[in-house]
Structures are given as structure tokens and as C-alpha cells.
C-alpha positions in Angstrom: 42.1 -36.4 -15.4 40.4 -33.4 -13.7 41.4 -32.5 -10.2 38.9 -32.0 -7.4 39.4 -28.2 -7.4 38.5 -28.1 -11.1 35.2 -30.0 -10.5 34.3 -27.7 -7.6 34.6 -24.5 -9.6 31.1 -24.6 -11.2 29.6 -25.2 -7.8 31.5 -22.3 -6.2 30.2 -20.0 -8.9 26.6 -21.0 -8.1 23.4 -20.7 -10.1 23.1 -17.0 -11.3 19.3 -17.2 -11.3 19.3 -18.5 -7.7 21.7 -15.8 -6.7 19.6 -13.1 -8.3 16.5 -14.5 -6.5 18.3 -14.5 -3.2 19.5 -11.0 -3.6 16.0 -9.9 -4.5 14.6 -11.7 -1.5 17.0 -10.0 0.9 16.2 -6.5 -0.2 12.4 -7.1 -0.5 10.1 -7.0 2.6 8.0 -10.0 3.5 4.6 -9.0 2.3 5.7 -7.7 -1.1 8.0 -10.7 -1.6 5.4 -13.4 -0.8 2.6 -11.7 -2.7 4.7 -11.4 -5.8 5.7 -15.1 -5.5 2.1 -16.2 -5.0 1.0 -14.1 -8.0 3.6 -15.8 -10.1 2.8 -19.3 -8.9 -1.0 -18.8 -9.5 -0.3 -17.6 -13.1 1.7 -20.7 -13.8 -1.1 -22.9 -12.5 -3.5 -21.2 -14.8 -1.7 -22.9 -17.7 -3.1 -26.2 -16.4 -6.3 -25.3 -14.5 -9.1 -22.9 -15.0 -8.7 -21.0 -11.8 -10.8 -18.0 -13.0 -14.0 -20.1 -12.6 -13.1 -20.9 -9.0 -11.7 -17.6 -7.6 -13.0 -14.7 -9.9 -15.5 -12.4 -8.2 -18.8 -13.2 -10.1 -21.9 -11.8 -8.3 -24.0 -14.8 -9.1 -21.6 -17.2 -7.4 -20.5 -14.9 -4.7 -24.0 -13.9 -3.5 -26.2 -16.9 -4.3 -23.7 -19.6 -3.5 -22.1 -17.6 -0.7 -18.6 -18.1 -2.1 -17.2 -15.2 -0.2 -13.6 -16.3 -0.6 -13.8 -14.8 -4.1 -13.8 -11.3 -2.5 -10.2 -11.8 -1.4 -8.7 -14.2 -4.0 -10.0 -12.6 -7.2 -6.9 -10.4 -7.8 -4.7 -13.5 -8.1 -6.5 -14.9 -11.2 -7.2 -13.5 -14.6 -3.8 -12.1 -15.2 -2.4 -12.4 -18.7 1.2 -12.4 -19.6 1.1 -8.7 -20.6 -0.8 -7.8 -17.4 1.7 -9.6 -15.3 4.6 -7.8 -17.0 3.0 -4.5 -16.3 2.4 -5.5 -12.7 6.1 -6.5 -12.3 7.1 -3.1 -13.6 5.1 -1.3 -10.9 4.2 -3.4 -7.9 7.6 -4.7 -6.5 9.2 -1.2 -6.3 5.9 0.4 -5.1 5.4 -2.4 -2.5 9.0 -2.0 -1.2 8.6 1.7 -0.8 5.2 1.5 1.0 6.0 -1.5 3.2 9.2 -0.1 4.5 7.5 3.2 5.1 4.5 1.9 7.0 5.4 -1.6 8.2 4.4 -5.0 6.9 1.3 -5.3 9.1 -0.1 -2.0 7.8 0.7 -2.9 4.2 -0.9 -6.3 4.5 -4.0 -4.6 6.0 -4.1 -2.2 3.0 -4.0 -5.1 0.5 -6.8 -7.0 2.2 -8.9 -3.9 2.9 -8.6 -2.5 -0.7 -9.4 -5.9 -2.2 -12.5 -6.3 -0.1 -13.6 -2.7 -0.6 -13.3 -2.9 -4.4 -15.1 -6.3 -4.7 -17.9 -5.3 -2.3 -18.4 -2.1 -4.2 -18.5 -4.2 -7.4 -21.3 -6.3 -6.0 -23.3 -3.3 -4.9 -23.0 -1.8 -8.4 -24.2 -5.0 -9.9 -27.1 -5.2 -7.6 -28.0 -1.7 -8.5 -28.2 -2.7 -12.2 -30.4 -5.7 -11.2 -32.9 -3.3 -9.6 -33.2 -1.8 -13.1 -33.9 -5.2 -14.6 -30.3 -5.6 -15.9 -29.9 -9.2 -14.8 -26.9 -9.8 -17.0 -24.8 -7.8 -14.4 -24.9 -10.9 -12.2 -22.5 -12.5 -14.6 -20.0 -9.6 -14.6 -16.5 -10.5 -13.5 -14.0 -8.6 -11.2 -10.5 -10.1 -11.3 -6.8 -9.6 -12.0 -4.2 -7.8 -9.9 -4.9 -4.3 -11.3 -8.1 -4.2 -9.2 -5.8 -3.9 -6.2 -2.9 -2.1 -7.8 -4.9 0.9 -9.0 -5.8 1.7 -5.4 -2.2 1.4 -4.2 -1.0 3.6 -7.1 -3.6 6.2 -6.2 -2.5 6.0 -2.5 1.2 6.6 -3.4 0.5 9.4 -5.9 -1.7 11.3 -3.5 1.1 11.6 -1.0 2.6 14.3 -3.2 -0.4 15.3 -5.3 1.3 18.3 -7.0 4.7 16.7 -7.7 5.3 16.4 -11.5 6.0 12.9 -12.9 6.5 11.3 -16.3 4.2 8.4 -17.3 5.7 5.9 -19.8 6.0 7.5 -23.2 4.0 10.7 -22.5 6.5 13.6 -23.1 4.8 16.0 -20.7 4.8 16.4 -17.0 1.7 15.3 -15.2 0.8 16.1 -11.6 0.8 13.0 -9.4 -2.8 13.3 -8.5 -3.7 12.7 -12.2 -1.3 9.8 -12.8 -3.8 7.1 -11.8 -6.6 8.6 -14.1 -4.3 8.9 -17.1 -3.0 5.3 -16.5 -6.6 4.1 -16.3 -7.6 5.7 -19.6 -4.5 4.3 -21.3 -5.5 0.8 -20.2 -9.1 1.3 -21.3 -7.9 2.0 -24.8 -6.7 -1.6 -25.0 -9.2 -3.4 -22.9 -12.3 -1.1 -22.9 -14.1 0.2 -19.8 -13.4 -1.9 -16.7 -15.7 -1.3 -13.8 -13.4 -2.9 -11.2 -10.5 -0.6 -12.2 -12.7 2.5 -11.8 -13.9 1.3 -8.4 -10.3 0.7 -7.3 -9.4 4.3 -8.3 -12.4 5.6 -6.3 -11.4 3.6 -3.2 -7.9 5.0 -3.3 -9.1 8.6 -3.6 -11.6 8.2 -0.9 -9.0 6.7 1.4 -6.7 9.7 0.9 -9.6 12.2 1.3 -10.3 10.8 4.7 -13.8 9.4 3.9 -12.6 5.9 5.0 -10.9 7.1 8.2 -13.2 4.8 10.3 -11.3 1.8 8.8 -7.8 3.1 9.5 -6.0 1.0 12.1 -3.7 2.7 14.6 -0.1 1.8 15.0 -0.8 0.6 18.6 -3.4 -1.8 17.3 -0.9 -3.2 14.7 1.8 -3.6 17.4 -0.6 -5.6 19.6 -1.3 -7.9 16.7 2.4 -8.5 16.2 3.1 -9.1 19.9 2.6 -12.3 21.9 -0.9 -13.7 21.4 -1.7 -11.5 18.4 -2.8 -12.8 15.0 0.4 -11.6 13.3 2.8 -12.8 16.0 4.2 -15.8 14.0 4.3 -14.1 10.6 6.0 -11.1 12.1 9.0 -13.3 13.0 9.7 -14.3 9.4 12.6 -12.9 7.5 12.0 -9.4 6.0 9.0 -8.5 8.2 9.0 -4.8 9.0 7.6 -4.4 12.6 5.3 -1.6 13.3 7.1 -0.8 16.6 10.4 -0.4 14.9 9.2 2.6 12.8 7.8 4.5 15.8 4.3 5.8 16.1 3.1 8.2 13.5 6.1 7.6 11.3 6.0 8.0 7.5 8.9 9.3 5.4 8.2 9.9 1.7 10.9 8.6 -0.6 11.7 9.5 -4.2 10.2 13.0 -3.9 11.3 16.1 -5.6 10.5 19.8 -5.3 7.5 20.6 -7.6 9.1 23.9 -8.5 12.2 22.1 -9.8 11.0 19.9 -12.7 13.9 17.7 -13.5 16.2 18.0 -10.5 15.9 15.5 -7.7 16.5 16.0 -4.0 19.9 14.4 -4.5 21.0 16.8 -7.1 20.0 16.5 -10.7 18.8 13.0 -11.6 15.1 12.4 -12.1 13.8 9.8 -9.6 11.2 7.1 -10.0 10.8 3.8 -11.8 10.8 3.0 -15.4 7.0 2.8 -15.6 6.0 6.0 -13.8 7.0 8.0 -10.8 9.9 10.3 -11.6 10.2 14.0 -11.8 9.4 15.7 -15.0 11.7 16.9 -17.7 13.2 20.3 -18.2 11.5 23.5 -17.4 11.1 24.6 -20.9 12.6 24.6 -24.4 16.0 26.4 -24.6 15.8 28.1 -21.2 19.2 28.4 -19.5 19.0 26.4 -16.2 22.2 28.1 -14.8 22.1 31.8 -15.6 25.3 33.9 -15.1 26.0 37.5 -14.2 27.8 39.9 -16.4 31.2 38.9 -14.9 30.7 35.3 -15.9 30.1 34.1 -12.4 27.1 32.1 -11.4 25.1 33.4 -8.5 24.8 31.5 -5.3 21.3 30.4 -4.2 21.8 31.1 -0.6 24.6 33.4 0.5 26.5 32.5 3.7 27.9 29.3 5.0 24.5 27.7 5.5 23.2 25.3 8.0 21.7 21.9 7.2 18.3 21.5 8.8 17.2 18.2 7.4 18.4 15.5 5.1 18.0 16.2 1.4 15.9 13.1 0.8 13.1 14.5 2.9 13.4 18.2 2.0 10.7 18.2 -0.7 7.6 20.1 0.3 4.6 18.0 0.9 1.2 19.4 -0.1 -0.4 16.7 2.0 0.7 16.5 5.6 -0.6 13.0 6.2 0.9 9.6 5.3 -0.7 6.4 4.2 -2.6 6.0 7.4 -3.2 9.7 8.1 0.1 10.0 10.0 2.0 13.2 9.9 5.0 13.4 7.5 8.2 13.1 9.4 11.4 15.0 8.6 14.9 14.1 9.8 16.2 16.3 12.6 19.2 16.4 14.9 17.4 14.6 17.7 15.5 12.0 15.7 12.2 12.5 13.9 9.9 15.5 14.2 6.6 16.2 12.5 6.8 18.7 9.7 3.9 21.2 9.6 1.7 21.3 6.4 3.3 23.3 3.6 6.7 23.5 5.4 9.8 23.7 3.1 13.2 22.9 4.5 15.7 25.3 3.2 19.3 26.2 4.1 19.7 29.2 6.4 22.5 31.7 6.0 24.3 32.2 9.3 26.9 34.9 10.0 30.5 33.8 10.2 32.1 34.4 13.6 35.8 35.1 13.8 36.1 34.6 17.6 34.8 32.3 20.3 31.3 32.8 21.5 31.0 34.5 25.0 29.8 32.4 27.9 26.6 33.0 29.8 28.4 34.7 32.7 30.1 37.1 30.3 26.8 38.0 28.6 25.2 38.6 32.0 28.0 40.8 33.2 27.9 42.9 30.0 24.1 43.3 30.4 24.5 44.3 34.0 27.2 46.8 33.2 25.1 48.3 30.4 22.1 48.6 32.8 24.2 50.4 35.5 25.6 52.8 32.9 22.1 53.6 31.7 21.0 54.3 35.3 24.0 56.6 35.9 23.1 58.5 32.8 19.5 59.0 34.0 20.8 60.1 37.4 23.1 62.7 35.8 20.3 64.1 33.7 18.0 64.4 36.8 20.7 66.4 38.8 21.7 68.8 35.9 20.5 72.5 36.1 17.4 73.3 34.1 17.9 74.9 30.7 17.0 78.6 30.3 13.6 79.3 28.9 13.0 81.1 25.6 12.0 84.3 27.5 15.3 84.5 29.5 17.3 83.7 26.4 15.7 86.5 24.5 16.4 89.0 27.3 20.1 88.3 27.4 
């Protein structure tokens, strides 16, 4: 006969799947978490219902039947199992990084704006083909989550456009600004040319070039929406929501960045960073090159002589070729007093400082020394003025 303690042991252990989900929910911000959950639920519903006919962005139904909801909901449908697996490899980690950097309200705005921008551009291109008697373009379809994800990937890669990364199985380093294009061409090899993907790339690049600055919301506007009476007041009180005010105005700190001049060493000392799909530093600098050269005596040289002084945290010490963040906000670097804006092209490096063997003099002592030196200098000038004149060359020759 089993005891009560023995029957309670399985319940105490808990469901491992539930525990994994709870751990994932705790470390994932609200917008990324709920968008991933909704994407999964909609994919399961497509097993039983044809949701593509209801929510895909088809110009014929969107324009002539005024079904404008398709402009927002089209990324949720049309995702195959392979597409969803690729999305899971990229979107959760990318969403966590972006949402925690800019805030949940700003990230939600990006998702909605990019979706609308891509789908509206898709409609305009289709209407352009109609003007040239290509009426079949009214039946073209824009759907699946990659129509949004390409714009987000472009936005993230353009934060550090010159930083080298590795993309999947490609054995060479690629600059971040070319990562979205290479990824697009790889997907086109399997699915053919996809207009909505290309438009998503264009929207992402235009956003980072400042062409769409008119549509960028300010952090003060987002804070008002999260405050009492705002549209996002109730959602901002849910678990995992990153408030805009908690980040401070004009705050964006890039994460998982490396020095472009050091292919293969991260800011934390040696391990490439980034996800399994793309986003880490590149490999070695070259074939059999020695990464740690030594002098003749067998000792390795020091990079910076002296004791050194730490100016900023290593996670934010990578040079940024672009000084603006996701919303055009200046890149911030950690400092002793909080956060300060880093000027464009600035590189945080250790500074060699002389080693002092005694205590530093006080201000009074320094002032007294300066006063004494000034008085001694004045006395010297007075002695030189009262001294007899030196004999001229004529008198000297007559002696």
C-alpha cells in the first residue's frame, strides 16, 4: 500500500513541458511572448480551417471588398511547418533583444507599422501592374510571418552594419548590412521570387536610412499611451511589459556586438556571439595566422601598458558605425554616473594611467606650490633687472 508521500512525488516534480513554458514566459517580454503564442495557435487552426482565404492580403478582396483587416492579419497565416521552424529560430531571440532595448510599446508599434507598410506597398505594386493591363496581379497573395520578419532582421542588422556575422552554413564572414539580402536569396532558391519579402527588405532599409522618420514615434508619446487614459494603459500592466519610461528617453543599448576588427572574439573575451541561425561574429582572421604572437624572449606583449582604467562595460564597448538606435535614438554607453550618449565612431578603449606611489596633494598644497613658484619667478626677474649691464664687445676688445 503506497503512502501519501509516495503518491505526491509525481505532482511535486511537475510537468516538464509546463515548467519549460513557464521559464520561457518569465524571460520573454510581453509582445514577443504573445505574438509567438498567437502565431502557434493560428498555425494549429490552419489544420482544420482554411484561414488563408480569410486573412491573406489579396488585392482583389482587400480593395474591392474593403477587407482592410487583411493588411494587419496576413503575417499570421500561410506559414508552413518549415517556415514556422525557421521563424522560431530567429524571431524569439530577436524579439527579446529588440523589445528589451526599446520597450514593448515601441516594439509593438514597429510590428504594426512594418506589417501595414509592406502590405500597402504590395497593393500599390499590384495596382501598378494593373495599369499595364496585368489584371492577374489582383490575385497575388502577400502572407506568412516572413513578410514582417525580414523588416525586423534588416532593422537589427543595420544597427551594426559593418560587424561581421556568420549565416547558417556559409563558411565566410558577411557584413551585417548584407545579411538580410543573402538570407532573401537563399529563401528564393527554394520558393522562387517573393514580392512581399523584397518589399519587407526595402521597408527595413528605408527605416534605417531615415526616409520614414516622419512615422517614428517619440518616447514621450509612447509614455503617454502607457499612462492613465492612454490606449496601452491596460496592456502595459500585464506581466513582462517593458515600460517606455523605465528605459529613459533616448535609450538604446546594442547587445551581442563585437568589434569588427576582431573577427571571432566577442566583447566578453573569445566566444562568438549570436544565435544558431545568424548573428554571431565571424570566424578566425585567416588560415594559420598566429592570433597571439610572442616576442623573442617568449613573452606575449601587452595590448595596453599600464594599470588601465575601465571607461565602460565590455558589453557596450564595440564601435558602432551607426549612432542611432531603432527609433533614431543615440546609442548609449555605460558610464560611472549612469548612461551617456556615445558620439558616432567612438571606440571605448582602456587608458594607461601612471602609477602613483604616494598620496595625491590637496588643492591647498597645489595652490601654495604654485604661489611659491610664482614668487620665485618674480624674484628672479627682479634680480636680473638690478644687475649691472654686461660689457659691450668694444670695451671687451680694448681690455
